[in-house]
PDB file of N, CA, C and O in Angstrom:
ATOM      1  N   MET A   1     -22.879  19.845  -7.761  1.00  0.00           N
ATOM      2  CA  MET A   1     -23.827  20.117  -6.497  1.00  0.00           C
ATOM      3  C   MET A   1     -24.959  21.436  -7.322  1.00  0.00           C
ATOM      4  O   MET A   1     -26.054  21.701  -6.825  1.00  0.00           O
ATOM      5  N   SER A   2     -24.561  21.976  -8.319  1.00  0.00           N
ATOM      6  CA  SER A   2     -25.330  22.868  -9.122  1.00  0.00           C
ATOM      7  C   SER A   2     -26.463  22.341  -9.964  1.00  0.00           C
ATOM      8  O   SER A   2     -27.464  22.857 -10.462  1.00  0.00           O
ATOM      9  N   ASP A   3     -25.958  21.153  -9.943  1.00  0.00           N
ATOM     10  CA  ASP A   3     -27.315  20.521 -11.304  1.00  0.00           C
ATOM     11  C   ASP A   3     -28.417  19.814 -10.192  1.00  0.00           C
ATOM     12  O   ASP A   3     -29.605  19.612 -10.447  1.00  0.00           O
ATOM     13  N   LEU A   4     -27.762  19.499  -8.946  1.00  0.00           N
ATOM     14  CA  LEU A   4     -29.530  19.087  -8.591  1.00  0.00           C
ATOM     15  C   LEU A   4     -30.190  20.029  -8.483  1.00  0.00           C
ATOM     16  O   LEU A   4     -29.921  21.230  -8.491  1.00  0.00           O
ATOM     17  N   SER A   5     -31.653  19.145  -8.311  1.00  0.00           N
ATOM     18  CA  SER A   5     -32.482  19.803  -8.001  1.00  0.00           C
ATOM     19  C   SER A   5     -32.726  20.404  -6.741  1.00  0.00           C
ATOM     20  O   SER A   5     -32.119  19.792  -5.862  1.00  0.00           O
ATOM     21  N   PRO A   6     -33.572  21.650  -6.185  1.00  0.00           N
ATOM     22  CA  PRO A   6     -33.737  22.202  -4.932  1.00  0.00           C
ATOM     23  C   PRO A   6     -34.340  20.838  -3.891  1.00  0.00           C
ATOM     24  O   PRO A   6     -33.991  20.795  -2.711  1.00  0.00           O
ATOM     25  N   GLU A   7     -35.176  19.873  -4.430  1.00  0.00           N
ATOM     26  CA  GLU A   7     -35.232  18.809  -3.480  1.00  0.00           C
ATOM     27  C   GLU A   7     -34.404  17.865  -3.723  1.00  0.00           C
ATOM     28  O   GLU A   7     -34.252  16.988  -2.873  1.00  0.00           O
ATOM     29  N   LYS A   8     -33.945  17.842  -4.496  1.00  0.00           N
ATOM     30  CA  LYS A   8     -32.643  16.602  -4.473  1.00  0.00           C
ATOM     31  C   LYS A   8     -31.174  17.128  -3.667  1.00  0.00           C
ATOM     32  O   LYS A   8     -30.398  16.421  -3.024  1.00  0.00           O
ATOM     33  N   ALA A   9     -31.090  18.512  -3.920  1.00  0.00           N
ATOM     34  CA  ALA A   9     -30.357  19.055  -2.609  1.00  0.00           C
ATOM     35  C   ALA A   9     -30.314  18.470  -1.390  1.00  0.00           C
ATOM     36  O   ALA A   9     -29.499  17.865  -0.693  1.00  0.00           O
ATOM     37  N   GLN A  10     -32.012  19.020  -1.322  1.00  0.00           N
ATOM     38  CA  GLN A  10     -32.529  18.801   0.309  1.00  0.00           C
ATOM     39  C   GLN A  10     -31.833  17.191   0.652  1.00  0.00           C
ATOM     40  O   GLN A  10     -30.734  16.867   1.102  1.00  0.00           O
ATOM     41  N   ALA A  11     -32.795  16.546   0.296  1.00  0.00           N
ATOM     42  CA  ALA A  11     -32.660  14.897   0.354  1.00  0.00           C
ATOM     43  C   ALA A  11     -30.955  14.923   0.485  1.00  0.00           C
ATOM     44  O   ALA A  11     -30.542  14.865   1.643  1.00  0.00           O
ATOM     45  N   TYR A  12     -30.111  14.990  -0.407  1.00  0.00           N
ATOM     46  CA  TYR A  12     -28.626  14.761  -0.093  1.00  0.00           C
ATOM     47  C   TYR A  12     -27.830  15.503   0.839  1.00  0.00           C
ATOM     48  O   TYR A  12     -26.661  15.293   1.166  1.00  0.00           O
ATOM     49  N   TRP A  13     -28.928  16.755   1.376  1.00  0.00           N
ATOM     50  CA  TRP A  13     -28.154  16.867   2.608  1.00  0.00           C
ATOM     51  C   TRP A  13     -28.546  16.391   4.035  1.00  0.00           C
ATOM     52  O   TRP A  13     -27.878  16.578   5.052  1.00  0.00           O
ATOM     53  N   THR A  14     -29.760  15.731   3.944  1.00  0.00           N
ATOM     54  CA  THR A  14     -30.381  15.178   4.687  1.00  0.00           C
ATOM     55  C   THR A  14     -29.602  13.831   4.951  1.00  0.00           C
ATOM     56  O   THR A  14     -29.408  13.587   6.142  1.00  0.00           O
ATOM     57  N   ARG A  15     -29.159  12.987   4.106  1.00  0.00           N
ATOM     58  CA  ARG A  15     -28.495  12.296   4.055  1.00  0.00           C
ATOM     59  C   ARG A  15     -27.115  12.290   4.398  1.00  0.00           C
ATOM     60  O   ARG A  15     -26.589  11.412   5.083  1.00  0.00           O
ATOM     61  N   THR A  16     -26.435  13.440   3.835  1.00  0.00           N
ATOM     62  CA  THR A  16     -25.198  13.581   4.487  1.00  0.00           C
ATOM     63  C   THR A  16     -25.219  14.225   6.048  1.00  0.00           C
ATOM     64  O   THR A  16     -24.331  14.013   6.874  1.00  0.00           O
ATOM     65  N   SER A  17     -26.080  14.823   6.217  1.00  0.00           N
ATOM     66  CA  SER A  17     -25.857  15.908   7.754  1.00  0.00           C
ATOM     67  C   SER A  17     -26.469  14.278   8.817  1.00  0.00           C
ATOM     68  O   SER A  17     -26.146  14.160   9.999  1.00  0.00           O
ATOM     69  N   GLY A  18     -27.178  13.416   8.221  1.00  0.00           N
ATOM     70  CA  GLY A  18     -27.549  12.034   9.163  1.00  0.00           C
ATOM     71  C   GLY A  18     -26.154  11.434   9.401  1.00  0.00           C
ATOM     72  O   GLY A  18     -25.790  11.243  10.562  1.00  0.00           O
ATOM     73  N   LEU A  19     -25.510  11.187   8.570  1.00  0.00           N
ATOM     74  CA  LEU A  19     -24.144  10.584   8.108  1.00  0.00           C
ATOM     75  C   LEU A  19     -23.297  11.043   9.237  1.00  0.00           C
ATOM     76  O   LEU A  19     -22.850  10.230  10.046  1.00  0.00           O
ATOM     77  N   MET A  20     -23.064  12.298   9.319  1.00  0.00           N
ATOM     78  CA  MET A  20     -22.275  13.131  10.148  1.00  0.00           C
ATOM     79  C   MET A  20     -23.022  13.192  11.335  1.00  0.00           C
ATOM     80  O   MET A  20     -22.246  13.923  11.950  1.00  0.00           O
ATOM     81  N   TRP A  21     -23.992  12.969  12.175  1.00  0.00           N
ATOM     82  CA  TRP A  21     -24.632  13.275  13.405  1.00  0.00           C
ATOM     83  C   TRP A  21     -24.188  11.659  13.779  1.00  0.00           C
ATOM     84  O   TRP A  21     -23.708  11.511  14.903  1.00  0.00           O
ATOM     85  N   THR A  22     -24.310  10.464  12.936  1.00  0.00           N
ATOM     86  CA  THR A  22     -24.106   9.401  13.409  1.00  0.00           C
ATOM     87  C   THR A  22     -22.323   9.262  13.406  1.00  0.00           C
ATOM     88  O   THR A  22     -21.953   8.205  13.918  1.00  0.00           O
ATOM     89  N   MET A  23     -21.420   9.982  13.010  1.00  0.00           N
ATOM     90  CA  MET A  23     -20.027  10.028  13.072  1.00  0.00           C
ATOM     91  C   MET A  23     -20.003  10.452  14.525  1.00  0.00           C
ATOM     92  O   MET A  23     -19.592   9.808  15.490  1.00  0.00           O
ATOM     93  N   LEU A  24     -20.602  11.845  14.480  1.00  0.00           N
ATOM     94  CA  LEU A  24     -20.308  12.395  15.693  1.00  0.00           C
ATOM     95  C   LEU A  24     -20.838  11.328  16.808  1.00  0.00           C
ATOM     96  O   LEU A  24     -20.021  10.492  17.193  1.00  0.00           O
ATOM     97  N   GLY A  25     -21.913  11.310  17.251  1.00  0.00           N
ATOM     98  CA  GLY A  25     -22.388   9.920  17.969  1.00  0.00           C
ATOM     99  C   GLY A  25     -21.321   8.943  17.993  1.00  0.00           C
ATOM    100  O   GLY A  25     -21.616   8.444  19.080  1.00  0.00           O
ATOM    101  N   ILE A  26     -20.331   8.310  17.627  1.00  0.00           N
ATOM    102  CA  ILE A  26     -19.852   7.201  17.883  1.00  0.00           C
ATOM    103  C   ILE A  26     -18.470   8.252  18.369  1.00  0.00           C
ATOM    104  O   ILE A  26     -18.298   8.335  19.585  1.00  0.00           O
ATOM    105  N   TRP A  27     -17.590   8.969  17.542  1.00  0.00           N
ATOM    106  CA  TRP A  27     -16.460   9.710  18.166  1.00  0.00           C
ATOM    107  C   TRP A  27     -16.888   9.913  19.485  1.00  0.00           C
ATOM    108  O   TRP A  27     -16.242   9.277  20.317  1.00  0.00           O
ATOM    109  N   PHE A  28     -18.119  10.870  20.064  1.00  0.00           N
ATOM    110  CA  PHE A  28     -18.407  11.229  20.904  1.00  0.00           C
ATOM    111  C   PHE A  28     -18.431   9.860  21.992  1.00  0.00           C
ATOM    112  O   PHE A  28     -17.797   9.993  23.039  1.00  0.00           O
ATOM    113  N   PHE A  29     -19.069   8.715  21.772  1.00  0.00           N
ATOM    114  CA  PHE A  29     -19.132   8.112  22.545  1.00  0.00           C
ATOM    115  C   PHE A  29     -17.677   7.140  23.252  1.00  0.00           C
ATOM    116  O   PHE A  29     -17.547   6.864  24.444  1.00  0.00           O
ATOM    117  N   PHE A  30     -16.556   6.699  21.951  1.00  0.00           N
ATOM    118  CA  PHE A  30     -15.442   6.739  22.145  1.00  0.00           C
ATOM    119  C   PHE A  30     -14.328   7.454  22.745  1.00  0.00           C
ATOM    120  O   PHE A  30     -13.343   6.956  23.292  1.00  0.00           O
ATOM    121  N   SER A  31     -14.662   8.954  22.541  1.00  0.00           N
ATOM    122  CA  SER A  31     -13.956   9.544  22.827  1.00  0.00           C
ATOM    123  C   SER A  31     -14.248  10.125  24.931  1.00  0.00           C
ATOM    124  O   SER A  31     -13.430  10.413  25.805  1.00  0.00           O
ATOM    125  N   PHE A  32     -15.342  10.071  24.933  1.00  0.00           N
ATOM    126  CA  PHE A  32     -15.278  10.262  26.001  1.00  0.00           C
ATOM    127  C   PHE A  32     -16.461   9.303  27.186  1.00  0.00           C
ATOM    128  O   PHE A  32     -16.254   9.309  28.399  1.00  0.00           O
ATOM    129  N   VAL A  33     -17.368   8.725  26.702  1.00  0.00           N
ATOM    130  CA  VAL A  33     -18.083   7.890  27.585  1.00  0.00           C
ATOM    131  C   VAL A  33     -17.412   6.797  27.890  1.00  0.00           C
ATOM    132  O   VAL A  33     -17.357   6.455  29.071  1.00  0.00           O
ATOM    133  N   ILE A  34     -16.791   6.061  26.913  1.00  0.00           N
ATOM    134  CA  ILE A  34     -15.136   5.085  27.382  1.00  0.00           C
ATOM    135  C   ILE A  34     -14.552   5.162  28.592  1.00  0.00           C
ATOM    136  O   ILE A  34     -14.554   4.468  29.610  1.00  0.00           O
ATOM    137  N   HIS A  35     -13.910   6.450  28.146  1.00  0.00           N
ATOM    138  CA  HIS A  35     -12.841   6.905  28.944  1.00  0.00           C
ATOM    139  C   HIS A  35     -13.389   7.408  30.229  1.00  0.00           C
ATOM    140  O   HIS A  35     -12.673   7.757  31.168  1.00  0.00           O
ATOM    141  N   PHE A  36     -15.610   7.451  30.241  1.00  0.00           N
ATOM    142  CA  PHE A  36     -15.454   7.597  31.775  1.00  0.00           C
ATOM    143  C   PHE A  36     -15.598   7.261  32.714  1.00  0.00           C
ATOM    144  O   PHE A  36     -15.519   7.809  33.813  1.00  0.00           O
ATOM    145  N   PHE A  37     -16.102   5.193  32.047  1.00  0.00           N
ATOM    146  CA  PHE A  37     -16.194   4.520  32.758  1.00  0.00           C
ATOM    147  C   PHE A  37     -14.984   3.449  32.795  1.00  0.00           C
ATOM    148  O   PHE A  37     -15.163   2.235  32.879  1.00  0.00           O
ATOM    149  N   ALA A  38     -13.623   4.135  32.712  1.00  0.00           N
ATOM    150  CA  ALA A  38     -12.779   3.403  32.578  1.00  0.00           C
ATOM    151  C   ALA A  38     -12.189   3.104  33.934  1.00  0.00           C
ATOM    152  O   ALA A  38     -11.363   2.191  33.935  1.00  0.00           O
ATOM    153  N   PRO A  39     -12.429   3.647  35.010  1.00  0.00           N
ATOM    154  CA  PRO A  39     -12.234   2.662  36.063  1.00  0.00           C
ATOM    155  C   PRO A  39     -13.047   1.788  36.638  1.00  0.00           C
ATOM    156  O   PRO A  39     -12.598   1.185  37.613  1.00  0.00           O
ATOM    157  N   GLN A  40     -14.348   1.517  36.215  1.00  0.00           N
ATOM    158  CA  GLN A  40     -14.677   0.323  36.111  1.00  0.00           C
ATOM    159  C   GLN A  40     -14.365  -0.219  34.811  1.00  0.00           C
ATOM    160  O   GLN A  40     -14.801  -1.370  34.824  1.00  0.00           O
ATOM    161  N   LEU A  41     -13.990  -0.047  34.028  1.00  0.00           N
ATOM    162  CA  LEU A  41     -13.297  -0.936  33.036  1.00  0.00           C
ATOM    163  C   LEU A  41     -11.949  -1.921  33.505  1.00  0.00           C
ATOM    164  O   LEU A  41     -11.609  -3.029  33.090  1.00  0.00           O
ATOM    165  N   ASN A  42     -11.366  -1.062  34.503  1.00  0.00           N
ATOM    166  CA  ASN A  42      -9.990  -1.808  34.360  1.00  0.00           C
ATOM    167  C   ASN A  42     -10.133  -3.027  35.810  1.00  0.00           C
ATOM    168  O   ASN A  42      -9.307  -3.107  36.719  1.00  0.00           O
ATOM    169  N   THR A  43     -10.935  -3.560  35.726  1.00  0.00           N
ATOM    170  CA  THR A  43     -11.191  -4.253  36.975  1.00  0.00           C
ATOM    171  C   THR A  43     -11.202  -5.723  36.008  1.00  0.00           C
ATOM    172  O   THR A  43     -11.083  -6.870  36.438  1.00  0.00           O
ATOM    173  N   ILE A  44     -11.375  -5.307  34.638  1.00  0.00           N
ATOM    174  CA  ILE A  44     -11.493  -6.429  33.411  1.00  0.00           C
ATOM    175  C   ILE A  44     -10.093  -6.289  33.116  1.00  0.00           C
ATOM    176  O   ILE A  44      -9.605  -5.167  33.252  1.00  0.00           O
ATOM    177  N   ARG A  45      -9.049  -7.652  32.571  1.00  0.00           N
ATOM    178  CA  ARG A  45      -7.647  -7.598  32.296  1.00  0.00           C
ATOM    179  C   ARG A  45      -7.900  -8.168  30.922  1.00  0.00           C
ATOM    180  O   ARG A  45      -8.816  -8.990  30.935  1.00  0.00           O
ATOM    181  N   ILE A  46      -7.369  -7.973  29.777  1.00  0.00           N
ATOM    182  CA  ILE A  46      -6.529  -8.497  28.808  1.00  0.00           C
ATOM    183  C   ILE A  46      -5.528  -8.338  28.544  1.00  0.00           C
ATOM    184  O   ILE A  46      -5.132  -7.235  28.168  1.00  0.00           O
ATOM    185  N   ILE A  47      -4.707  -9.459  28.652  1.00  0.00           N
ATOM    186  CA  ILE A  47      -3.325  -9.617  27.884  1.00  0.00           C
ATOM    187  C   ILE A  47      -2.683  -9.070  29.148  1.00  0.00           C
ATOM    188  O   ILE A  47      -1.551  -8.647  28.914  1.00  0.00           O
ATOM    189  N   GLY A  48      -3.162  -8.915  30.756  1.00  0.00           N
ATOM    190  CA  GLY A  48      -2.252  -8.215  31.669  1.00  0.00           C
ATOM    191  C   GLY A  48      -2.749  -7.189  31.843  1.00  0.00           C
ATOM    192  O   GLY A  48      -2.929  -6.820  33.003  1.00  0.00           O
ATOM    193  N   PHE A  49      -3.147  -6.366  30.744  1.00  0.00           N
ATOM    194  CA  PHE A  49      -3.507  -4.703  30.706  1.00  0.00           C
ATOM    195  C   PHE A  49      -5.197  -4.558  31.455  1.00  0.00           C
ATOM    196  O   PHE A  49      -5.938  -5.509  31.210  1.00  0.00           O
ATOM    197  N   PRO A  50      -5.516  -3.930  31.936  1.00  0.00           N
ATOM    198  CA  PRO A  50      -6.500  -3.208  32.311  1.00  0.00           C
ATOM    199  C   PRO A  50      -7.155  -2.947  31.210  1.00  0.00           C
ATOM    200  O   PRO A  50      -6.513  -2.253  30.421  1.00  0.00           O
ATOM    201  N   LEU A  51      -8.746  -3.412  30.698  1.00  0.00           N
ATOM    202  CA  LEU A  51      -9.293  -2.902  29.729  1.00  0.00           C
ATOM    203  C   LEU A  51      -9.311  -1.444  29.483  1.00  0.00           C
ATOM    204  O   LEU A  51      -8.924  -1.001  28.402  1.00  0.00           O
ATOM    205  N   GLY A  52      -9.936  -0.318  30.867  1.00  0.00           N
ATOM    206  CA  GLY A  52      -9.822   0.767  30.306  1.00  0.00           C
ATOM    207  C   GLY A  52      -8.453   1.298  29.952  1.00  0.00           C
ATOM    208  O   GLY A  52      -8.588   2.260  29.196  1.00  0.00           O
ATOM    209  N   PHE A  53      -7.306   1.059  30.189  1.00  0.00           N
ATOM    210  CA  PHE A  53      -6.252   1.655  29.763  1.00  0.00           C
ATOM    211  C   PHE A  53      -5.848   0.839  28.466  1.00  0.00           C
ATOM    212  O   PHE A  53      -4.705   0.871  28.011  1.00  0.00           O
ATOM    213  N   TYR A  54      -6.795   0.169  27.957  1.00  0.00           N
ATOM    214  CA  TYR A  54      -6.480  -0.804  26.666  1.00  0.00           C
ATOM    215  C   TYR A  54      -7.444   0.082  25.878  1.00  0.00           C
ATOM    216  O   TYR A  54      -7.070   0.637  24.845  1.00  0.00           O
ATOM    217  N   MET A  55      -8.464   0.195  26.273  1.00  0.00           N
ATOM    218  CA  MET A  55     -10.031   1.385  25.576  1.00  0.00           C
ATOM    219  C   MET A  55      -9.295   2.452  25.106  1.00  0.00           C
ATOM    220  O   MET A  55      -9.238   2.668  23.896  1.00  0.00           O
ATOM    221  N   ALA A  56      -8.547   3.367  26.163  1.00  0.00           N
ATOM    222  CA  ALA A  56      -7.812   4.662  26.242  1.00  0.00           C
ATOM    223  C   ALA A  56      -6.772   4.859  25.366  1.00  0.00           C
ATOM    224  O   ALA A  56      -6.520   5.907  24.771  1.00  0.00           O
ATOM    225  N   ALA A  57      -5.939   3.406  25.282  1.00  0.00           N
ATOM    226  CA  ALA A  57      -4.457   3.632  24.795  1.00  0.00           C
ATOM    227  C   ALA A  57      -4.557   2.936  23.026  1.00  0.00           C
ATOM    228  O   ALA A  57      -3.898   3.409  22.100  1.00  0.00           O
ATOM    229  N   GLN A  58      -5.311   2.010  22.913  1.00  0.00           N
ATOM    230  CA  GLN A  58      -5.463   1.959  21.947  1.00  0.00           C
ATOM    231  C   GLN A  58      -6.941   1.587  21.353  1.00  0.00           C
ATOM    232  O   GLN A  58      -7.411   2.208  20.399  1.00  0.00           O
ATOM    233  N   GLY A  59      -7.519   0.691  21.898  1.00  0.00           N
ATOM    234  CA  GLY A  59      -9.361   0.798  21.573  1.00  0.00           C
ATOM    235  C   GLY A  59      -9.816   1.596  20.488  1.00  0.00           C
ATOM    236  O   GLY A  59     -10.242   1.367  19.356  1.00  0.00           O
ATOM    237  N   SER A  60      -9.518   2.955  21.425  1.00  0.00           N
ATOM    238  CA  SER A  60     -10.298   4.120  20.140  1.00  0.00           C
ATOM    239  C   SER A  60      -9.830   4.758  19.595  1.00  0.00           C
ATOM    240  O   SER A  60     -10.465   5.663  19.053  1.00  0.00           O
ATOM    241  N   LEU A  61      -8.387   4.629  19.429  1.00  0.00           N
ATOM    242  CA  LEU A  61      -7.653   4.742  18.450  1.00  0.00           C
ATOM    243  C   LEU A  61      -8.087   4.025  16.965  1.00  0.00           C
ATOM    244  O   LEU A  61      -8.235   4.510  15.843  1.00  0.00           O
ATOM    245  N   ILE A  62      -8.211   2.736  17.454  1.00  0.00           N
ATOM    246  CA  ILE A  62      -8.428   1.806  16.448  1.00  0.00           C
ATOM    247  C   ILE A  62      -9.879   1.968  16.045  1.00  0.00           C
ATOM    248  O   ILE A  62     -10.295   1.289  15.107  1.00  0.00           O
ATOM    249  N   VAL A  63     -10.556   2.675  16.574  1.00  0.00           N
ATOM    250  CA  VAL A  63     -11.979   2.681  16.093  1.00  0.00           C
ATOM    251  C   VAL A  63     -11.862   4.040  15.439  1.00  0.00           C
ATOM    252  O   VAL A  63     -12.150   4.029  14.243  1.00  0.00           O
ATOM    253  N   PHE A  64     -11.447   5.395  16.027  1.00  0.00           N
ATOM    254  CA  PHE A  64     -11.633   6.440  15.230  1.00  0.00           C
ATOM    255  C   PHE A  64     -10.762   6.016  13.477  1.00  0.00           C
ATOM    256  O   PHE A  64     -10.902   6.644  12.427  1.00  0.00           O
ATOM    257  N   VAL A  65     -10.225   5.234  13.633  1.00  0.00           N
ATOM    258  CA  VAL A  65      -9.225   4.941  11.970  1.00  0.00           C
ATOM    259  C   VAL A  65     -10.455   3.918  11.541  1.00  0.00           C
ATOM    260  O   VAL A  65     -10.549   4.079  10.325  1.00  0.00           O
ATOM    261  N   ILE A  66     -11.112   3.271  11.815  1.00  0.00           N
ATOM    262  CA  ILE A  66     -11.849   2.668  11.272  1.00  0.00           C
ATOM    263  C   ILE A  66     -13.135   2.863  10.837  1.00  0.00           C
ATOM    264  O   ILE A  66     -13.743   2.306   9.923  1.00  0.00           O
ATOM    265  N   SER A  67     -13.534   3.870  11.734  1.00  0.00           N
ATOM    266  CA  SER A  67     -14.762   4.733  11.558  1.00  0.00           C
ATOM    267  C   SER A  67     -14.447   5.661  10.197  1.00  0.00           C
ATOM    268  O   SER A  67     -15.088   5.462   9.165  1.00  0.00           O
ATOM    269  N   LEU A  68     -13.529   6.571  10.269  1.00  0.00           N
ATOM    270  CA  LEU A  68     -12.938   7.064   8.791  1.00  0.00           C
ATOM    271  C   LEU A  68     -13.132   6.191   7.728  1.00  0.00           C
ATOM    272  O   LEU A  68     -14.138   6.362   7.040  1.00  0.00           O
ATOM    273  N   PHE A  69     -12.404   5.336   7.474  1.00  0.00           N
ATOM    274  CA  PHE A  69     -12.593   4.478   6.423  1.00  0.00           C
ATOM    275  C   PHE A  69     -14.382   4.089   6.055  1.00  0.00           C
ATOM    276  O   PHE A  69     -14.886   3.938   4.942  1.00  0.00           O
ATOM    277  N   TRP A  70     -15.015   4.008   7.342  1.00  0.00           N
ATOM    278  CA  TRP A  70     -16.252   3.628   6.756  1.00  0.00           C
ATOM    279  C   TRP A  70     -17.219   5.036   6.904  1.00  0.00           C
ATOM    280  O   TRP A  70     -18.389   5.001   6.525  1.00  0.00           O
ATOM    281  N   PHE A  71     -16.882   5.734   7.234  1.00  0.00           N
ATOM    282  CA  PHE A  71     -17.302   7.475   6.616  1.00  0.00           C
ATOM    283  C   PHE A  71     -17.054   7.379   5.406  1.00  0.00           C
ATOM    284  O   PHE A  71     -17.986   7.407   4.602  1.00  0.00           O
ATOM    285  N   ALA A  72     -15.858   7.254   5.025  1.00  0.00           N
ATOM    286  CA  ALA A  72     -15.675   7.848   3.139  1.00  0.00           C
ATOM    287  C   ALA A  72     -16.589   6.797   2.347  1.00  0.00           C
ATOM    288  O   ALA A  72     -17.571   7.169   1.706  1.00  0.00           O
ATOM    289  N   SER A  73     -16.203   5.488   2.437  1.00  0.00           N
ATOM    290  CA  SER A  73     -16.926   4.600   1.790  1.00  0.00           C
ATOM    291  C   SER A  73     -18.991   4.922   1.838  1.00  0.00           C
ATOM    292  O   SER A  73     -19.558   4.774   0.756  1.00  0.00           O
ATOM    293  N   LYS A  74     -19.827   5.302   3.008  1.00  0.00           N
ATOM    294  CA  LYS A  74     -20.584   5.461   2.955  1.00  0.00           C
ATOM    295  C   LYS A  74     -20.887   7.083   2.234  1.00  0.00           C
ATOM    296  O   LYS A  74     -21.982   7.234   1.692  1.00  0.00           O
ATOM    297  N   GLN A  75     -20.106   8.017   2.245  1.00  0.00           N
ATOM    298  CA  GLN A  75     -20.302   9.275   1.820  1.00  0.00           C
ATOM    299  C   GLN A  75     -19.923   9.184   0.376  1.00  0.00           C
ATOM    300  O   GLN A  75     -20.430  10.055  -0.331  1.00  0.00           O
ATOM    301  N   ASN A  76     -19.103   8.275  -0.244  1.00  0.00           N
ATOM    302  CA  ASN A  76     -19.084   8.043  -1.194  1.00  0.00           C
ATOM    303  C   ASN A  76     -20.039   7.292  -2.103  1.00  0.00           C
ATOM    304  O   ASN A  76     -19.965   7.303  -3.332  1.00  0.00           O
ATOM    305  N   ALA A  77     -21.076   6.539  -1.277  1.00  0.00           N
ATOM    306  CA  ALA A  77     -21.966   5.918  -1.876  1.00  0.00           C
ATOM    307  C   ALA A  77     -23.026   7.247  -2.127  1.00  0.00           C
ATOM    308  O   ALA A  77     -23.317   7.902  -3.128  1.00  0.00           O
ATOM    309  N   ILE A  78     -23.468   7.301  -0.610  1.00  0.00           N
ATOM    310  CA  ILE A  78     -24.142   9.090  -1.088  1.00  0.00           C
ATOM    311  C   ILE A  78     -23.802  10.117  -2.278  1.00  0.00           C
ATOM    312  O   ILE A  78     -24.581  10.260  -3.220  1.00  0.00           O
ATOM    313  N   ASP A  79     -22.861  10.664  -2.200  1.00  0.00           N
ATOM    314  CA  ASP A  79     -22.341  11.061  -3.425  1.00  0.00           C
ATOM    315  C   ASP A  79     -22.974  10.680  -4.683  1.00  0.00           C
ATOM    316  O   ASP A  79     -23.734  11.332  -5.399  1.00  0.00           O
ATOM    317  N   GLU A  80     -22.262   8.849  -4.884  1.00  0.00           N
ATOM    318  CA  GLU A  80     -23.050   8.050  -6.258  1.00  0.00           C
ATOM    319  C   GLU A  80     -24.252   8.192  -6.332  1.00  0.00           C
ATOM    320  O   GLU A  80     -24.893   8.347  -7.371  1.00  0.00           O
ATOM    321  N   GLU A  81     -24.720   8.147  -5.086  1.00  0.00           N
ATOM    322  CA  GLU A  81     -26.702   7.937  -5.316  1.00  0.00           C
ATOM    323  C   GLU A  81     -27.068   9.269  -6.100  1.00  0.00           C
ATOM    324  O   GLU A  81     -27.797   9.234  -7.092  1.00  0.00           O
ATOM    325  N   PHE A  82     -26.320  10.876  -5.420  1.00  0.00           N
ATOM    326  CA  PHE A  82     -27.253  11.496  -6.257  1.00  0.00           C
ATOM    327  C   PHE A  82     -26.459  12.131  -7.146  1.00  0.00           C
ATOM    328  O   PHE A  82     -26.610  13.296  -7.515  1.00  0.00           O
ATOM    329  N   GLY A  83     -25.336  11.135  -7.610  1.00  0.00           N
ATOM    330  CA  GLY A  83     -25.027  11.814  -9.119  1.00  0.00           C
ATOM    331  C   GLY A  83     -23.799  13.228  -8.351  1.00  0.00           C
ATOM    332  O   GLY A  83     -23.821  14.150  -9.165  1.00  0.00           O
ATOM    333  N   VAL A  84     -23.076  13.511  -7.433  1.00  0.00           N
ATOM    334  CA  VAL A  84     -22.040  14.499  -7.336  1.00  0.00           C
ATOM    335  C   VAL A  84     -20.663  13.783  -6.840  1.00  0.00           C
ATOM    336  O   VAL A  84     -19.889  14.289  -6.028  1.00  0.00           O
ATOM    337  N   ALA A  85     -20.509  12.634  -7.412  1.00  0.00           N
ATOM    338  CA  ALA A  85     -19.148  11.800  -7.104  1.00  0.00           C
ATOM    339  C   ALA A  85     -17.830  12.223  -7.892  1.00  0.00           C
ATOM    340  O   ALA A  85     -17.865  12.553  -9.078  1.00  0.00           O
ATOM    341  N   GLU A  86     -16.650  12.183  -7.120  1.00  0.00           N
ATOM    342  CA  GLU A  86     -15.341  12.936  -8.048  1.00  0.00           C
ATOM    343  C   GLU A  86     -15.461  11.565  -9.379  1.00  0.00           C
ATOM    344  O   GLU A  86     -15.931  10.449  -9.599  1.00  0.00           O
ATOM    345  N   ASP A  87     -14.680  12.623  -9.942  1.00  0.00           N
ATOM    346  CA  ASP A  87     -14.272  11.575 -10.974  1.00  0.00           C
ATOM    347  C   ASP A  87     -13.250  11.024 -10.780  1.00  0.00           C
ATOM    348  O   ASP A  87     -12.348  11.586 -10.158  1.00  0.00           O
ATOM    349  N   GLU A  88     -13.104   9.533 -11.363  1.00  0.00           N
ATOM    350  CA  GLU A  88     -11.635   8.396 -10.912  1.00  0.00           C
ATOM    351  C   GLU A  88     -10.293   8.597 -11.862  1.00  0.00           C
ATOM    352  O   GLU A  88      -9.287   7.917 -11.660  1.00  0.00           O
TER     353      GLU A  88
END
C-alpha cells in the first residue's frame, strides 16, 4: 500500500469500504431480517419444513458461505485493480 499515491489510496479505501458495507448489509439481512419474519414465513412449506425454519437453520448459513467466497473474489479484484494483490 505504501506505493500508492494518496489519491489512489483513498480510491482503494473507498472501494474496499463500499464492499465492506455491502457485506455488512447482506449479513444483517440474513442474520436478523429473515429471522424476524420467520413466523410469517412458516406458513410456506418446502419439503415438509416451514420456510422460516429452513431459512434459520440452513438458508442463512448457505448465504453466509456463498457471500464469503463472493467477498474474497471482489476484494481480490479490487486489490488487482490497484496493484496491491498478493503474490501467488
